[in-house]
VOZA-169289 format. One record per residue: residue number from 1; residue in one letter; chain; z, y, x of N, C-alpha, C in turn. Coordinates in steps of 0.02 Angstrom, whole numbers, plus 50000, padded with zeros to 5 digits. Each point is the difference from the previous one (the first is absolute). Layout:
BEGIN
REC:NUM:A:A:Z:Y:X:Z:Y:X:Z:Y:X
...
END
This chain:
BEGIN
REC:1:M:A:53336:53054:51299:50062:49990:49960:50050:49952:50043
REC:2:N:A:50057:50001:49993:50047:49949:50012:49986:49927:49967
REC:3:L:A:49999:50021:49937:49995:49947:49951:49941:49938:50023
REC:4:L:A:49951:50027:50010:49927:49974:50018:50020:49969:50081
REC:5:R:A:50026:50031:50041:50005:49977:50062:50040:49941:50003
REC:6:N:A:50064:50012:49967:50038:49941:49991:49974:49943:49963
REC:7:S:A:49959:50003:49955:49979:49953:49962:49965:49946:50055
REC:8:R:A:49931:50044:50031:49977:49976:50052:50040:49956:50058
REC:9:K:A:50054:50023:50004:50035:49983:50062:50030:49934:49962
REC:10:V:A:50043:49994:49952:50029:49944:49972:49936:49939:49997
REC:11:L:A:49950:50009:49979:49958:49963:50005:49987:49957:50068
REC:12:A:A:49980:50050:50035:49983:49987:50084:50054:49976:50045
REC:13:H:A:50051:50044:49994:50071:49991:50047:50052:49985:49967
REC:14:P:A:50024:49968:49947:50046:49992:49958:50074:49995:50051
REC:15:F:A:50002:49970:50051:50066:50014:50042:50005:50064:50027
REC:16:E:A:49956:50033:50013:50007:50072:50040:50012:50041:49934
REC:17:F:A:49978:49992:49940:50016:50044:49954:50059:49987:49970
REC:18:F:A:50034:49945:49997:50059:49992:49960:50064:50036:50065
REC:19:Y:A:49978:49999:50059:50041:50017:50044:49992:50078:50005
REC:20:D:A:49956:50039:49985:49991:50051:50006:50017:50050:49935
REC:21:I:A:50004:49945:49947:50033:50032:49919:50073:50026:50024
REC:22:Q:A:50037:49976:50041:50052:50002:50012:50025:50058:50021
REC:23:V:A:49958:50043:50036:50004:50059:50038:50020:50049:49945
REC:24:E:A:50043:50048:50008:50033:50044:49957:49937:50050:49979
REC:25:G:A:49985:50007:49928:49951:50039:49973:49924:49953:49998
REC:26:Q:A:50010:49937:50007:49928:49978:49991:49995:49965:49933
REC:27:A:A:50040:49973:49990:50022:49976:49917:50004:50060:49947
REC:28:K:A:49955:49998:49954:50007:50058:49961:49993:49970:49918
REC:29:W:A:50036:50017:49974:50010:49982:49928:49935:50009:49957
REC:30:R:A:49970:50057:50009:49936:50006:49956:49938:49962:50029
REC:31:H:A:50010:49966:50051:49946:49944:50018:50023:49937:49951
REC:32:A:A:50054:49986:49996:50012:49948:49955:49977:50008:49934
REC:33:I:A:50020:50054:49989:49978:50012:49909:49922:49999:50009
REC:34:I:A:49972:50034:50028:49918:50006:50006:49973:49911:49999
REC:35:L:A:50034:49966:50040:49983:49939:50018:50012:49956:49940
REC:36:L:A:50055:50005:49971:50023:49967:49925:49951:50021:49950
REC:37:V:A:49976:50069:50007:49955:50007:49924:49929:49971:50023
REC:38:L:A:49981:49992:50073:49935:49974:50023:50013:49928:49967
REC:39:M:A:50050:49963:50023:50007:49930:49986:50000:49993:49923
REC:40:A:A:50036:50025:49967:49984:49997:49921:49923:50009:49965
REC:41:I:A:49977:50065:50032:49933:50004:49976:49944:49954:50027
REC:42:V:A:50024:49990:50054:49958:49939:50040:50000:49944:49949
REC:43:H:A:50064:49974:49984:50011:49929:49975:49972:50023:49931
REC:44:L:A:50005:50036:49966:49982:50005:49927:49921:49994:50013
REC:45:L:A:49954:50043:50040:49930:49969:50008:49982:49948:50009
REC:46:K:A:50037:49970:50052:49982:49944:50028:49999:49943:49933
REC:47:I:A:50050:50005:49952:49995:49956:49955:49927:50005:49938
REC:48:S:A:49996:50064:50013:49939:50034:49946:49925:49979:50025
REC:49:W:A:50004:49997:50077:49939:49999:50039:49987:49915:50023
REC:50:T:A:50053:49963:49989:49976:49937:50022:49948:49966:49957
REC:51:G:A:49977:49965:50017:49958:49956:49953:50033:49954:49947
REC:52:Y:A:49977:50002:49951:50026:49963:49936:50007:49915:50031
REC:53:T:A:49959:49982:50033:50021:49933:50027:50062:49980:50033
REC:54:F:A:50040:50055:50033:50050:49992:50038:50065:50042:49978
REC:55:E:A:49974:50046:49955:50081:50032:49964:50004:49983:49940
REC:56:G:A:49956:49972:49949:50008:49987:49930:50020:50044:49950
REC:57:R:A:50010:50050:50027:50025:50073:49942:49951:50052:50002
REC:58:A:A:50003:50000:49927:49953:50086:49988:50044:50044:50027
REC:59:S:A:49966:50067:49993:50037:50057:50013:50057:50032:49954
REC:60:Y:A:49968:49985:49932:50052:50015:49944:50053:49963:50003
REC:61:Q:A:50001:49928:50043:50064:49970:49987:50038:50005:50058
REC:62:I:A:49988:50048:50037:50042:50024:50064:50050:50058:49987
REC:63:S:A:50062:49983:49990:50054:50051:49998:50021:50044:50045
REC:64:V:A:49994:50068:50017:50006:50028:50056:50071:50008:50026
REC:65:V:A:50050:50003:49949:50070:50000:50013:50025:49951:50024
REC:66:F:A:49979:49936:49949:50022:49943:50029:49967:49975:50079
REC:67:E:A:49933:49994:50010:49986:50007:50082:50037:50037:50035
REC:68:T:A:50007:50054:49987:50016:50051:50049:50085:49981:50016
REC:69:F:A:50030:49989:49945:50082:49985:49994:50008:49921:50050
REC:70:W:A:49959:49957:49993:50006:49942:50035:49969:49992:50084
REC:71:L:A:49969:50052:50002:49986:50029:50084:50036:50023:50036
REC:72:I:A:50028:50051:49953:50057:50066:50030:50057:49963:50025
REC:73:V:A:50024:49949:49937:50076:49984:49988:50025:49968:50059
REC:74:P:A:49950:49931:50020:50001:49973:50059:50010:50035:50066
REC:75:W:A:49961:50056:50007:50001:50026:50049:50066:50033:50024
REC:76:V:A:50030:50038:49939:50028:50046:50005:50077:49955:50012
REC:77:T:A:50006:49936:49966:50061:49968:50023:50005:49962:50073
REC:78:W:A:49924:49990:50008:50002:49970:50071:50036:50076:50049
REC:79:C:A:49974:50052:50003:50024:50044:50032:50091:50000:49998
REC:80:I:A:50012:50002:49943:50087:49993:49971:50034:49943:50037
REC:81:S:A:49973:49934:49983:50029:49947:50032:49987:50000:50071
REC:82:N:A:49953:50019:50035:49977:49995:50072:50054:50039:50035
REC:83:W:A:50017:50068:49964:50042:50037:50032:50072:49977:49992
REC:84:A:A:50021:49982:49943:50072:49981:49997:49999:49934:50048
REC:85:V:A:49967:49947:49998:50016:49950:50039:49984:50016:50099
REC:86:S:A:49977:50040:49988:49980:50012:50084:50072:50041:50008
REC:87:A:A:50017:50036:49966:50058:50068:50010:50071:49939:50016
REC:88:I:A:49992:49938:49963:50064:49969:50014:49991:49946:50047
REC:89:L:A:49941:49991:50029:49996:49959:50054:49964:50034:50070
REC:90:D:A:50027:50052:49999:49983:50042:50066:49935:50027:50000
REC:91:G:A:49955:49998:49965:49933:50041:50001:50006:50070:50023
REC:92:E:A:49945:50014:50036:50002:50080:50033:49957:50044:49952
REC:93:G:A:49963:49962:49955:49945:50041:49949:50043:50054:49955
REC:94:K:A:49977:50076:50005:50032:50029:49946:49950:50003:49931
REC:95:F:A:50039:50001:49954:49964:49999:49926:49935:50031:49994
REC:96:K:A:50009:50061:50030:49932:50034:49974:49937:49960:50058
REC:97:D:A:50019:49981:50059:49965:49964:50029:49969:49928:49969
REC:98:I:A:50046:49958:49974:49964:49953:49970:49964:50019:49925
REC:99:V:A:50012:50059:49962:49967:50017:49959:49934:50012:50020
REC:100:V:A:49999:50050:50045:49915:50022:50020:49980:49940:50026
REC:101:S:A:50022:49962:50043:49964:49947:50035:49982:49940:49958
REC:102:S:A:50034:49987:49944:49988:49968:49942:49929:50012:49964
REC:103:A:A:50005:50069:49996:49925:50026:49951:49956:49983:50051
REC:104:Y:A:49999:50019:50074:49950:49991:50055:49974:49925:49994
REC:105:A:A:50042:49955:49988:49998:49941:50014:49942:49975:49939
REC:106:M:A:49995:50029:49940:49946:49999:49950:49951:50010:50020
REC:107:I:A:49972:50039:50057:49945:50020:49998:49933:49951:50024
REC:108:P:A:50012:49944:50010:49938:49961:49985:49991:49970:49937
REC:109:Y:A:50043:50002:49944:49994:50000:49939:49957:50041:49967
REC:110:I:A:50017:50074:50029:49969:50062:49968:49940:49998:50037
REC:111:V:A:49985:49993:50043:49927:50003:50030:49961:49947:49987
REC:112:L:A:50007:49930:49998:49953:49962:49993:49984:49973:49927
REC:113:S:A:50062:50011:49952:49989:49979:49927:49936:50019:49956
REC:114:L:A:49984:50050:50012:49946:50044:49954:49943:49964:50031
REC:115:P:A:49975:50002:50075:49940:49964:50025:50007:49927:49986
REC:116:L:A:50057:49956:49978:50005:49949:49987:49964:49970:49923
REC:117:A:A:50037:50062:49972:49983:49993:49937:49927:50012:49976
REC:118:L:A:49967:50041:50020:49926:50017:50005:49963:49942:50032
REC:119:F:A:50021:49962:50045:49970:49953:50037:49997:49939:49939
REC:120:S:A:50058:49989:49948:50012:49957:49966:49935:49997:49948
REC:121:Q:A:49988:50064:49986:49942:50003:49956:49933:49951:50012
REC:122:I:A:50007:49998:50067:49926:49969:50007:50003:49923:50034
REC:123:L:A:50066:49976:49981:50018:49927:50027:49999:49955:49934
REC:124:T:A:49988:49952:49996:49994:49946:49950:50068:49956:49999
REC:125:F:A:50006:49966:49949:50066:49957:49988:50006:49951:50065
REC:126:D:A:49936:49984:50017:49990:49936:50060:50033:50033:50052
REC:127:E:A:49989:50065:50009:50016:50047:50066:50074:50024:50002
REC:128:K:A:50040:49974:49946:50077:50023:49987:50038:49982:50066
REC:129:Y:A:49970:49959:50054:50055:49979:50044:49994:50088:50079
REC:130:T:A:49946:50018:49971:49987:50034:50052:50023:50081:49986
REC:131:Y:A:50013:50003:49928:50049:50069:49971:50065:49959:49989
REC:132:F:A:50035:49949:49999:50057:49995:50011:50027:49998:50067
REC:133:T:A:49957:49984:50057:50016:49988:50053:50023:50073:50032
REC:134:I:A:49952:50043:49974:49998:50079:50026:50059:50033:49966
REC:135:L:A:50024:49988:49950:50055:50019:49960:50061:49968:50022
REC:136:Y:A:50007:49943:50015:50057:49967:50039:50005:50035:50068
REC:137:A:A:49965:50023:50022:49984:50015:50089:50039:50074:49994
REC:138:I:A:49975:50027:49954:50026:50061:49990:50090:50008:49976
REC:139:Y:A:50015:49958:49971:50068:49981:49968:50046:49989:50068
REC:140:L:A:49963:49969:50035:50023:49957:50062:50030:50059:50050
REC:141:W:A:49947:50051:50009:49987:50055:50035:50063:50041:49992
REC:142:V:A:49999:50031:49939:50051:50020:49971:50073:49963:50018
REC:143:A:A:50011:49955:49977:50060:49958:50024:50017:49996:50080
REC:144:F:A:49939:50011:50030:50025:49992:50069:50020:50076:50028
REC:145:L:A:49980:50043:49960:50022:50069:50011:50079:50021:49980
REC:146:F:A:50006:49947:49954:50069:50025:49969:50037:49954:50054
REC:147:L:A:49989:49949:50037:50033:49958:50027:50026:50057:50061
REC:148:M:A:49946:50023:50031:50001:50037:50058:50037:50053:49993
REC:149:K:A:49999:50025:49941:50030:50065:49978:50085:49983:50013
REC:150:V:A:50006:49942:49984:50073:49984:49989:50031:49991:50088
REC:151:K:A:49947:49955:50036:50025:49991:50081:50012:50050:50019
REC:152:V:A:49949:50061:50004:50001:50044:50042:50047:50073:49967
REC:153:L:A:50005:50003:49945:50047:50057:49985:50060:49972:50026
REC:154:H:A:50028:49944:49976:50063:49974:50011:50015:49963:50053
REC:155:D:A:49958:49995:50058:50004:49979:50050:50029:49931:50001
REC:156:F:A:49977:49954:49958:50014:49938:50006:49948:49949:50025
REC:157:Q:A:50040:49947:50023:49960:49931:50035:49965:49984:49935
REC:158:F:A:49955:49954:50030:49944:49960:49932:50048:49953:49965
REC:159:G:A:50046:49963:50008:50054:49956:49975:50018:50054:49941
REC:160:K:A:50050:50050:50037:50034:50041:49946:49955:50055:49962
REC:161:M:A:49937:50007:50013:49945:50037:49952:50012:49956:49931
REC:162:L:A:49964:49934:50019:49992:49935:49950:50071:50006:49944
REC:163:W:A:50045:50001:50034:50072:49994:49964:50023:50057:49958
REC:164:I:A:49983:50063:50026:50000:50059:49970:49954:50007:49943
REC:165:T:A:49936:49978:50018:49954:49998:49944:50009:49961:49934
REC:166:L:A:50021:49949:50012:50016:49954:49953:50063:50021:49966
REC:167:L:A:50062:50034:50028:50056:50027:49961:49959:50061:49950
REC:168:T:A:49962:50017:50036:49969:50084:49967:49960:49959:49924
REC:169:L:A:49968:49962:50027:49975:49964:49921:50050:49981:49952
REC:170:L:A:50060:49967:50030:50055:49987:49959:50039:50055:49964
REC:171:G:A:50009:50048:50055:50017:50064:49965:49956:50044:49935
REC:172:M:A:49937:49990:50011:49960:50035:49953:49989:49947:49921
REC:173:L:A:50039:49924:50016:50000:49970:49948:50059:50021:49967
REC:174:I:A:50057:50023:50030:50063:50015:49972:49988:50064:49964
REC:175:I:A:49971:50039:50038:49995:50073:49965:49959:49994:49941
REC:176:W:A:49941:49954:50005:49961:49989:49932:50041:49971:49938
REC:177:F:A:50047:49951:50031:50049:49975:49950:50043:50053:49964
REC:178:V:A:50035:50041:50037:50054:50057:49979:49962:50032:49954
REC:179:G:A:49938:50011:50030:49960:50049:49944:49980:49994:49947
REC:180:F:A:49969:49925:49982:49995:49979:49946:50061:50002:49961
REC:181:L:A:50051:49977:50013:50069:49988:49978:50020:50068:49973
REC:182:I:A:50006:50048:50047:50013:50069:49972:49949:50032:49944
REC:183:F:A:49930:49981:50008:49953:50009:49940:50023:49986:49934
REC:184:G:A:50014:49917:50004:50011:49977:49944:50078:50034:49962
REC:185:L:A:50058:50001:50044:50056:50028:49984:49968:50071:49964
REC:186:V:A:49971:50031:50028:49974:50073:49978:49966:50001:49933
REC:187:N:A:49967:49938:49993:49967:49994:49927:50058:49993:49954
REC:188:Q:A:50036:49949:50014:50052:49975:49956:50024:50069:49971
REC:189:V:A:50028:50030:50043:50050:50060:49984:49950:50047:49955
REC:190:I:A:49947:50002:50032:49951:50063:49951:49990:49949:49938
REC:191:D:A:49995:49943:49978:49984:49975:49940:50056:49999:49975
REC:192:F:A:50066:49999:50026:50058:49995:49968:50016:50074:49965
REC:193:V:A:49981:50062:50046:50018:50064:49955:49955:50011:49967
REC:194:I:A:49945:49969:50013:49940:50014:49931:50038:49969:49929
REC:195:G:A:50016:49943:50027:50032:49949:49925:50050:50049:49965
REC:196:I:A:50056:50022:50035:50047:50037:49983:49964:50068:49956
REC:197:M:A:49953:50043:50026:49992:50056:49977:49965:49998:49941
REC:198:K:A:49954:49942:49992:49967:49977:49941:50053:49973:49951
REC:199:E:A:50046:49968:50014:50045:49989:49950:50043:50058:49975
REC:200:I:A:50015:50045:50044:50038:50055:49984:49946:50047:49944
REC:201:Q:A:49939:50007:50020:49948:50034:49965:49994:49950:49929
REC:202:F:A:50001:49944:50002:50003:49972:49930:50064:50012:49954
REC:203:R:A:50065:49994:50040:50048:50009:49954:49996:50079:49972
REC:204:L:A:49980:50038:50044:50007:50069:49989:49943:50030:49939
END
């Protein structure tokens, strides 16, 4: 299956993978969807399986909707912001390539999170540095893949890659701000309409 082969390749040869994914027909939407679903499932299982010493929340305290929302939304806004910023600043990556490669960049998290969660079950609090060292190493690996994706897909030099990444993060904040603003305005409009309907019903 191409998905499995690509997953191994992004772990072992990320530069080569991000070059190859730009070849026509290599980037597939279904791969991105599958990886996003796996990412959400793994994230929820990781929270449930991690030792209480390191997680601090019981299973009944975990909101599936809330956890999934705060995992997927940053990823989606990253893709949108990175595409918009790179398009303005002469990036070569297509939107489809950005989305699919961003999904593949999460492979270390998908592959290693559950083994780490199970490993945490046998660790004591005094061994917390071992757990968090591995956890942060996974996060750094994912961050490295995202940076390499920006560099290779858009054919940027190292300095411009960092600049584009910072602008992408700024763009994400702007998207979130506008989203929260629209959400607040829509809520106010809905409350206003409901208030008018109640007032009409009361007078009738």
